[in-house]
N, C-alpha and C positions, 0 to 999 in steps of 0.2 A: 843693586838687588839687596845688599846689606841694609842700606838706609830704608828700603821699602819694607823689609820684613821686621825691622826694629819698630817702625811705625805701627804696623798691623798688631804686633804682639803688645805694644803699649796701649793700644786702644782696647784690646781684650782684657788687659790687666786692670784698666780703669773700670770696665764693666763688672769685673769680679769684686773689686773694692767697693763699688756702690751697691752691691747686692743687699747690704744691710738696711738700705733706705727703701727697698722694694718689696717688703714682706706683705703689704696689703695694697689695695687698689689706689687709695689716695696717695701713699708713698711712692707707688710706681709712676703716678701721673705727675706729682708736683713736689716729690721729695719732702723736705721739712718746711717748705714755704718760707724760706729765709734767704733767698738769693740776693747777694749784694750787688753793687753797681758793675763791677768787673765781670762777674759771671753772667748777669743779666744782659749787659751790653754786648759781650762777646757771643752769647748764645743767640740773642736776637739777630746780630749781624751775620753770623755764620749760617744760621738756619735759613735766612732769607737769601743771601748772596752765595750761591752754590757753584758747582761746576758749570751750570748754565750761564754764569757770568764770566768765569775765567775763559771758558771755551766758546760759549754761545755769543757773548758780547764781542769777542775778538773776531769771530766769523762774520757777525752782522756788520761790524764796523769795516771789515775788509771788503765786504760786498757794497756797502752803502756809503762809505766815505766818512769824512770827519764830522759831518752834521750829526752823526749818531751820538756824539759827545753831549748833545743837549739832554739826553736821558739821565746823564750824571747829575746835572743841575737840579732837575726835578726830584730825583731820589734823595739827594743830600738836603734839599729844602723841605720836602713834604713828609718823608717817612718819619723823621723825629717828631713832627707835630702830632702824629697819631699816637706815639708813645706818651706824650705829654697829656693829651686829651683822655685817653682810655685807661691807662695802666693803673691809676690810683683806684678807679672804680672796680677794675678787675681784681685787684689784690683784696680789697674789702669784701667783694662778693664771695671770693674763695674762702676767706676765713670766717665770715659771719653766716653765710648761707650754705657752706659745704659744696661750693661749685668748683669743679676741676676741669671742665671742658666748655667749649663755646656753645655746643648744643645744650649743655646743662644750664648755662647762663640764660639762654633764651627760654628754657622751660621754667626757671625760677622767676624771671622777670615778667613773663606773659602768662604764668599760671596755666600752662598747657603743654601737653606732650606733642601736639601737632608741629609746631615750628621746630622743635628739637628733632623729631623723627624725620621731617622733611630735609633738614640740613644734614643730619647724619647719613642718610641715604645718598644725598647729593655728594657729600665728601668722598664716599667710597668710589664714586664714578669719576668725578671731575678733578680729583687730585692725582689720578694715575698719569694723565699726559705729562704733567710736570715731572713726576718721578722717572718716567721714561726718558725724558730729556736729560735729566741729572745723571741717570745710569749710563746712558749712551755717551755723554761727554767724558766721564771718567774712564769708561772702558776704552774709548779711542785713545785716551792718553796713555793708559797702562800698555795697550797693544803696541803703540808706536815706539815706546821706550824700551820695553822688556822683550818684545818678540812673542809674547803670549798671543794666542788667537783672541779675537773679539769675544767669543763666547766664554773662553776661560777667564778673561778679564771681568766680564759681567758677573759670573758666578763667584769670583774671588771677592770683589767688592761688596756684593750683596750678602754673601755668607758671613764676612767679618762684621758687617753692620748688624746683622741679625743676631749674632752671638752676644755682642756687648749690649745691645738694646734689650734683648730678652732677659738678660741677667741683671742689668743695673737699672733699667727703666729711665726715667726723666733725669735723674742725677748723673747717670753714666753719660747720657747725651749732653748734659750741660757742661760737665767737666771736660769731656772731650772737645766740645765746641770751643772752650777757652784756648786750648792748644791749636785746634784746627784754624781758628780765626788768624792766629799769628802766622801759621804756616801759609795761609792763603795770601796774606799781604806780602809776605816775603817772596812767594813764588811769582806773583804777577809783577812785582817791582823788579825782581832779578832779571826776568826776561825782558822787561821794558828797557832797562838800563843796557843790557847786552845788545838788544836790537838797535837802540839809539847810537851806540858806539859803532855798530856795524855799518850803519848808513850815513854816519857822519853828522848827526845832530838833527833837531827838529826843522831847522830851515831847509835842509835837504829833502826832508819828507814832504814838506808843502810844495817845494819846487818841483819835485818828481811827480807828485799827484796832479799839480796844476798842468804840467806838460802832458800828462795822460788824458785828463778829462776834468777841467776845472769845475764845471757846472755840477757834475754828478759826485765828484770825490772831495772837493774842498768847500764849495759854496753850499749854503743851506737853501732848501731842504735836502739837497742831494738826490740820490737815487730813490729814496723812500717816498718823496713828495710830501707836501705839508700834511695831508690827511693822515697818513700812517706815522709820520714822524711825531706829530702832536699826540696822536693816539697812543703810540707805544710809550712816549714820554710820560704821559699821565698814568698809564697802566702801571708802570713801574714805580711811579712816585706815590700814587694813591691806593693802589691795590693792597699793600701791606696793612692798611687799616682794616681789611676784611679777610685776612688769611688766618685760618684757625691755628696753624702751627706757630704763628707769631704771637697771636693774642694769648695763646695758652701759656706763654712765658709769663704774662702778667699775673696769672693765678699763683705763681710760686715766688713772687716778689716779696721781700721782707716788709717794706712799708713804702709810703710815697716819697720819703726822703731819698730813696735810691734813684728816683726818676731822673733828676737833673744830671748827676754825674753819668748815668747810663747813656743819656742822650748825647753828651759830649763824646763818650767813647764810641758810640755808633757813628756819629758824624766823621770823627777822625778816621776810623777804619773804612768807612765807605769811600772817602775821598781817596784813600790809598788804592783800594781795589778797583773802583770804577774808572778813574782816570787812566790807570795803568792798563787794565783789560781793554778798554776802548782804544786807547792809544796803541796797544800792540796790534790791533786789526789795521789801523791806518798805516803803521810802519811796515807791516807785512805786505800790504798792497804796493807800497813804494819799493819794497825789496824784491818781491816775486811777480809783480805785474798781475796779469790775468790768469796765471797758471792753475790757481786753486779755486777758481769760480765754480766749478762743478761740485766741489766738496768743501764748502766753507767752514763746516764744523771740524775739519782736519787742519785748519790753519795753525791754531796754537800748538798742537802736537808737533806739526812740521817745524815750526819755528824753534821749538825746544831741541829737537834732534839736530837741527842745522847749526844752532848757535851755541849750544851748551856742551861743556866737557861732560864725561860720563857721571862723575860724582854730582855735578849740578843738575844733570837730568834726573837723578834719583831724588833729589830734594824737591825739584819742581813737580815731579810726578806725585810725591807725597802731598804737596800742597793741593794739586787737583783732587786727589783721593780724598783728602781732608775736607775740601769744599763739597764734594759730593756726599760724604758720610754725614757731615753736620746737618745737611738737609734731609737726607733719607731717614735718619733716626728720629727727627722731629715730626716729620710727616706721617710715618707709619705709626707713631705713637698716637697721634690724634685720630688716625683712621681706625686703629684698634679699639680705642675708647668710644668712638662713635658707634661702632658696631655693637660693642658689649654693653656699655653703660647707657647709651642714649637710645639705641634701638631695642636691644634684647631686654634690658631691665626696665627701660622707660616705657616701652610699648608692648612688650610681650609677656614678661615675667617680672612684675614689680617686687616679687618676694625673693629674687635671686640673691644668693649670699655674696658677700664681698669676695670670697675665694673663687666663686664661679665666674664672677665678672672679670677678675684678674686673669683667670685661665683663658677665657674667651678672648680678651684683649690680646694676650700673647699668641693665641692660635690665629687670630686675624692678621696680626703682624707677619706671622710666618706665611700665611696664605698670600697676602699682598705682595711680599717680596718674591715668592715663588712665581706668581702670575707675572710680576714685573720682569723677571728673568726670561720667562718664555716669550713675552711680547718683544722685549729688547733684542734678544738673540735672534728672533725671527726677522728682524730688520725693520727699521723705521727710517724712512727717507726724509721725513719732515724736519726742518731746521730746529735746532734746539731752542733758539729765542722765541720762535713761534709757539712751540709747545708751552713754554713758560707763560707767555702773554695770554694764550687761550685759557689755561688753567686759572691764572690769576683773575682774569675778567670774570669767569664763571663763579668763582668762589666769592669774589667781592659783590657780585650781583645778588647773592643770597644773605650776605652777612653784614656788610658795612652800614647800610641804613638802619636795619633793626637794632644793631648795637648802639649806634649814635642815638637813635631815637629813644631807646630804652634808657639811656643814661641821662639825657638832657631834656626830655619832654615827658611831663607826667601824664599827658593825654594818650600816649601810646598804648595800644591794647592788643589783645590776641589777634583780632581781625586785621588790624593794621600790619602786624608783623607778618602774618601769613600771606596777605595781599602783596606786601612788598617783596617777599621772597618769590612768589609766583610771577609777579609782573617783571621783576628784575631778570630772572633766569630766562623767562620765555622771550623777552625783548632782546637779550643778548643772542640767544640762538637764532631767532628770526632774522635779526639784523645781519648776523654773520652769514646766514643762508642766502640772503639777498645780495651778498657781495660787499657789504659795508659801504652803501652809498653815502656820500657827503662827509662821513666821519667814521672813526673807529667804533666798533660795537660796544666798547666800554662806556661811551657816553649815553646812548639810549638806554642801556641797562641801568645806569645810576639814576637818570632822570625818571624813568618809569618806576624804578623801586621807590624813589622818594614820593612820587605822586600816589602810588599805591598805598604807602604807609600813612600818608596824611588823610586820604580819602577813606581808607579802611578804618582807621582810628576814629574818624569823624562819625561814621555811620555804625560802627560796631559797638558791642556791649562793653561799657566801661568796666575797668577792674574795680574791685571793692575799695572804697574810699579809705578804710582802715589800712589796707595794704599799701596804697599810694602814700599814706603818711609815713610809712616805714621807709619806703624807697626815697621819698623826698621829705625830710623832716621839716616840721613847722618852722617858719621863719628863715628857712634856707633857700637861697635862690637856686633855680633848677640847674644852672651852669655850674654850680659847686656841689652837685650831687656826689655823695660818698657812701651810699648804701646804709645810711643810719649812723648817727654819732654814738648813741648809747648802746650798751651791750647788755641790756636788762634781760632778766628771765622772761618777763611778759612779752618782750619783742620777739625773743627767739620762739616762744610758743605760738605767737601769732603767725610768724613766717612759716613755721612747719605746718600749721593748720591750713 
């Protein structure tokens, strides 16, 4: 408990320290726009890989066997590619065009409030399932270790997150993310090593699982089947390219030189957390058999209480709470900005002051966490990993194609963007409602979004040619797009117009 409270007080202290960066809306959203590689890499890693990984991956691997390790390969290979392709353009868009949110980017790129408004409203709905899974996982951990009730645990973690996020904004989330990422890796690795020692090594894990059910627990595709295994693998590998809470980190990046070292940091941290969290699930199945099949999200907390001494339980609990908070603060920040800057100011009251936008952002963050507490305490039986994949798929269906198209194709226009958003989101929902025949609903969402973007851009009204020249400077290949090389007064006036 001492470790637990020291951690919470430290997070609140960081929030108070970062208050100086959050005096206006831009500062609240992106700080000073000077994130270096360590802060950027750790912030990206910890915002993406939350308690849904430490607890959700463990439970999913416990249920589905060792084949679930394939999602580790996809994430380590695919996620860094998105950083390399997108973040240089995001950093320049933020500094030259005054963009601090993903909906704001779409508004500037496609010269319309429509795609920004659609995405902002979508975010307020479809990011909630992900947050529910994050809150549920961390609350299960706190409850198992401390004896607090589930409701008390939910209120505690959401309350502390709200305090430091409202006070310190983006910079508070970023600095806490740095420490939280280190705690996450420590927690997952600590339990992994203790569990391996308990069972006598990896060979004993494989032998035990093979004796139980080789086809489902050791061989691929395991209990998931190829359809869901491939789908989930690609969702976790490619969906980060379309998650607003991750892309928003690019707006605060110092410059493109930060990208390469940040990618190395992200890969290293992901290897640590993903292999150990998935491995913990496989080891738990070998240790405890089928005893926890009815409550797979409780597998990791159960392992901690069975294998760890009290002081170690406190450290691992802090790691799980850190994993949850690092995601909660990043997601509620982009949800608050979506409601205030992209919906209210962008579509309802264009003359709203910066102070008003900031206050609305903070109010929405408060409301979201309050609603999240009510839903989570009310009871959510859905598995944490499913909540994450559902939310990731829906967000990627609205964002990924318009983002890539906007940066790498000069022919992309407003009609193409809106068509891609509508086709992607509707295809995902319809395919899911049909029971995901033939493939995971991530794939039809991406295909139809791409088709909608190309067809819509082909038949829609082109953007003004002078604006296209600013986005894609003369003589520069489209794949090297950097939102304009020169920073002249004329260019700024044209962009604003």
